[in-house]
N, C-alpha and C positions, 0 to 999 in steps of 0.2 A: 521572582517571576514564576518559578515552577510551582510554588505552593499557593498562589493567589487564584482568585476567581473573578469573572466578570459578572457582577450581580445586577439585580433589578434596581439598585439604588441610584444608578446613573440616570440623570434627567433625560427623558426621551425627547423632549423638545430640543434640547441642545444637540442630541445625536442627529435629529432630522435636519438641523441646520448644517451639519457636516456632510450631508449627502452628496455634495458636489465635489468633495475631495478626491474621490476615485476618478471622477471624470477628468480632472486635470492630470492625474497620473496616466490615465488611459491615453490622453492626447499626447503626452510626452513619449510614451511607449510606441504609439502608432507612428509618430513623426520619425522615430528612430528606425522604423522599418522592421521591428522585431516580431511582427505577427505574420510575416511572409512565410510560405511553405518552403521547406528545404528538401526537395526530392533527392538530391545527390547524397546528402547525409544519411537519409533513411535507407536509400538503396545500398550504401556501403555497410551500414550498421546491421540491417536485417540480413543482408547477404552473408556477413561474417557469422551471425548467429546460425543461419541455415547450414553453413559449412561446418560449424562446430557440432551441430546436431547430427549431420551426416557422418562426421568423423566418429562420434560416439557410437552410432549404430553400427558402422563398419567394424570398429574395434570390438564391439560386443559379439558380432557374428564370427569374427576371426578367432577370438580368444576361446570361445566355446565354454565348456563346463570347467571353469577355473576360478580359484579364489582371487585371482588378479582382477576379476570383474568388479570387485568392490572399488577399485580405482576408477573404473569406468562409471560406476554408480555415482561416485563423488563428482566427477567431471560433468555427468549428466545433470546433477543437481544444480550446478552453476548455469548450465545451458537452459534448464527449465526456469531458473530465476530470470535470466535474460528474456526468455519468451514471455514471462509474466509482465516484464517491463514493456515489451513490445505490444502486448495486448492492451496495456494501460494507455500507451500513446495512441493506439488505433481507436480506442474508446473515446478519447478526448478530441478526436479529429485533428490531431497534430500532423498526421501523415498525409491524408487526403482532404481536399476541400469539400468534396461531395460525400454525403452520408453513406450511400450504398457501398462504395468500395471499402470504406472503413468497417462497415458491418460485416461484409464478406471476409475481410482479413481478420477481424476479431473472432468470428466464428471458427475460422480455420486454426488460428493460433490458440485460442482459449479452449474450445470444445474438443477439436480433433487432436491437437498436440499436447495440451495440458490436462485435459479431462476436467475442465471447469466451465460451468455455464456462463457464457458471455452475457446473456440477457440478465441473469440473476445478479452477477457481479456489477454490471453497469448500473442497474437500478440501485443497488446498495451504495456504490461509490458516488453516484450522483447525489444521493441524500447526504452522504458525508460531506461532500464539497459545499453543499448549501448551508450546512450548520455544523462546522467542525467543532469538536469538543463540547457540543451542547448535550447536557445530561439526558434530555428527553428525545432529541431529534437526530443525533448522530448514531447510526447503527454500529459504527466501529468502537463505540465505548458502551455498548449495551452490557449490563452486568451478567452475562451468561455464565462465565466461569471466573473471570477476573473482575474485580471492582475497581473503578477508576476515580471515585470520589468518596469522601467520608459519608456522605448521604447514602450512596449506594451500599457502602459497607454496613451501615446501621440497618438497612432494609434487606440485606442479603439473606438468601435461603438456599438450602440444598448444597450443591457442589461449590457455588460461589462463596458461601459462608465458610466452608471447610478450607478451600484452597486459598481464599483471601487472607487467611492468617499468615501464610508464608509465601504469598504470591511473588514477591521479589526474587526469592531463591528459586521458585519453581518456574519463573517466566521462560527462560531459555529451554529447559526440558519440555515445557508445554509446547513450545514452538516446533518441536520435532513432529508434532501431530498436525500442524497447520495445513500441510499439503493434502493430507487425507481428509481433513475437516472441510477444505474447500470443495473437494470432490463429493463428499457426503452431503454437504449443504446444497450443492448444485443439483444432485439427484432429488433431494427433498423439495427443492424449489420448483421443480417441473410441474407440480400440482398447484402452484400458486399463481396469482396474476402478475407477479414480477417477471415471469418468463412469457413473452408474447408468442413464441414459436416452440411450444413444448415438444411437439412431435419431431420437428427438425433437430432441435438441440438434444432431445433424448436419444435419437438415432445416432447423432454424432458422438455423444458421450459413450454409448454402448460400443460403438466402433473403436473408440479410443481404448476402453478398458479391455476389449477383446484382444486387440493387438498388443497392448502393453503387458497384461498378465499372461496372455497366451505365449508371447515371445519369450518372456522371462522364464516361465516354467517349462517351455519346450526345449530351450537351450541349456538351462541349468538344472541341476538336481534340486529336489525340494528344499533342502537345507540352505544351499547356496542361493536359491531363488528368493527365499524369505529374507536372507541376509542382504541381498541386492536391493530388494524393495525397501527394507528398513533403512539402509544407508542412504539410498537415493531420496526417499520421501522425507526422512529425518533432516538431512542437510538442506534439502529444498525448502522445508518449512523454516529452518533457521535463517536461511538466506532471505526469504521474504520478510520475516520478522525484523531482521537486521536492517532492511531497507525502509520499511514503513514505520517501525516503532519510533525512530529518532525524530520523526517529523512533527508529532503532536503530543506524544505521551510525556507528561510532566509539565506541559504548558498550561496556562490558565483555562479553567473550565467555564463555560457559559451557563449560568444558572437559569432556571425557569423564570420567565418574565423579563429577562434582560434583552434589550434590542439594540446592540451596537450596530452602527452602519456597516456596509459591506467591507470597506477598506479596513476598519479596525477589527471586525470580526475575523477576517482572514489573517491579518498580520499578527494580532495579539495571541492567537491560538496556535501559531506555527513557528517553527525554528528552522533556520538554514544550517547545513552541516558543511564546514570547511574541510579541505583535505587534498585539493589539487586534482590531477588527472585520474588517479586511482579511485578516489571517492566518486568522481564524476561518472566513471565507467561502472563501478560497482553499484551505484544507486540509480543509474540511468537518467541522471539529471534531476532526480527527486531530492537531491541535496539542496536544490534551490526551491524548497517547498513553499516559501512565502510567495515567490513570483508565480509558481505553478498554480497556487490557489487563486491568486488574483487574475491570472490569465491562463486558464486551463488548456486553451487551444494553442498556446505558444509552442512552437517547435523546440525541442530540447537544446539545440546548440545556441539558441538566442537567450536562454535563461541567465547565463552569466552576465551578459551586458545589461539585461533587465534588472539584475540584482543591484548593480551600481546606481542605476536611476532610481530604483525603488527605495533603497536604503537612504540615499541622499534626500529624497522627497519626504520620507518618514521623519528624518531629522529636522526638516523644515517645519513640520507640523508638531513635533514633540511626541511622536508615537514610538514607543519602545520597539526596537527591531532586534530580534535575538539571533545570534550566530554563535556556533560553538564547533568543536571538533567531533569526530565520529565517536570516539571512546567517551568523551565528556557528555555527549548527548545521551548515550546509553546509561551512563552513570546518573544523569538527572532523571531519566525515565524510571530507573530502578529505585532511586531514592523516593520518587513520588509514589510508586506502588507500595513501598514499605510504609510510608507515612499514612496513606489513606487506609491501609489495612489495620492500623492501630486499634480502632474500635472493636475489631474482631478478636484482638488479643487482649482485650480488657483494659486498654489504655485510653486516655482521653487527650 
């Protein structure tokens, strides 16, 4: 499964005939009541994250200029990861039924607390949902530094060509820069059409960086401040990568010209991650990636029940449905990165 691709050889007329398959699944999900909002769940979850953030800030102020602050930095990385998951749910309108409250919440969480442009990320993530693992249309597999297919490897230039040779080994080290990359990309995107409110988001981002870096360098000595930022941002990036990488990386790629129907496009390119309550909390429900892609507005606590219905329905249709453990999912992703980088190492 991980080494295959969805090509243009599949007859398109047959795919169009299957267009009603998702409608039947949607009917079953709706009848089960799984699309209803869950205000109590999100009140408790977001409240717990807010308390954890407040606790980290309080500990930071109390400890002062101490190397013990690196423990706070590690804890804050986990809190930032949970804030990222909260911004994700707000963007998908899982929390509020109306658009405006979700946007306000998204701006507060993403721009003010995380230092990431909500508008830029939402535009990017929406395009990913529309065409997951599509070589030309999914921005999450653009060959900027890492190559995701042999075709990209053969066409790679610059950093992607150099890093692609050993990208499996470099994957997690590169993730330490992901938090800073999100902030840098957000600032750069303020000058593009992907951000509809550049002045507002720019102001919020500047406020975030002023408070974050101002507070760190005001309380800590320069050396400890740099160490705090390195630990916090590095672990934050690894957390984000550990949540999002298992979902699609190493799953079939959609080649240019292929047009699978919505149900198959989402199921075949995604994998679910098993692991119980810990994985559920760690990944914020994104371990049910197949169901999330099929029903992006579904509240997190409903995804588990939706998985049972969806997996059973896919079995009825003979559609491969991929589930694996957390470690196994990373192993599959790294194996895929190693394989697609072979052309850059002179292998065929």
